[in-house]
C-alpha positions, 0 to 999 in steps of 0.5 A, a space after each residue: 267569253 273564251 276565257 270564261 269557258 276555259 275557266 269553267 272547263 278547268 273547274 269541272 276537271 278539278 271537280 271530277 279529279 277531286 272526287 275520283 282521287 278520294 278527296 271529294 269530301 273537301 269539295 263544296 257543291 253549289 247549294 241547291 244543285 241536283 247531284 247523284 251518287 253512282 258507282 265508279 266504273 272501275 269498281 270490282 264486282 265484289 265491292 259493287 255487291 257489298 255496296 248494293 247489300 249495304 245500301 239496301 239494308 239502309 233504304 227501300 230498294 224495292 224499285 230494283 226488283 224484277 218488273 219494277 221501274 228501275 230493274 233495267 238495265 239488269 246489271 250489277 253496276 246499275 243496281 248498285 249505283 241506284 241503291 247507293 244513290 237512294 242511300 245518298 239522297 236519303 241521307 241529305 246528299 252529303 259528299 261523305 254519304 257517297 263514299 262507299 270506301 272510295 268506290 262511288 262518285 257524285 255527279 251533276 248529270 242525271 245518270 238515268 239519262 245514260 246507261 252503264 
């Protein structure tokens, strides 16, 4: 049992390292696994703004408007992450649709359950 848990932990670390190092496109996700695309925490403000603008030019980001359900938290990383995820989800949840010039990462945990 302990060996299986250690193997799972190693697999998760390897998975995260692949995505944060920019080679995530080679990692296959388990088919049917729910995934989300979010901005990497280290992404600079200009890149976040560019990602937000690009994603919203491709998908409907009206849920980010003041008074709408996804406006809060009202900060750039949250808004950019939501827009990038809308784009990622609309394009079929392929790893290459969550690259944004290596400023995004695919996660297995629902980001709406945490705050940025």
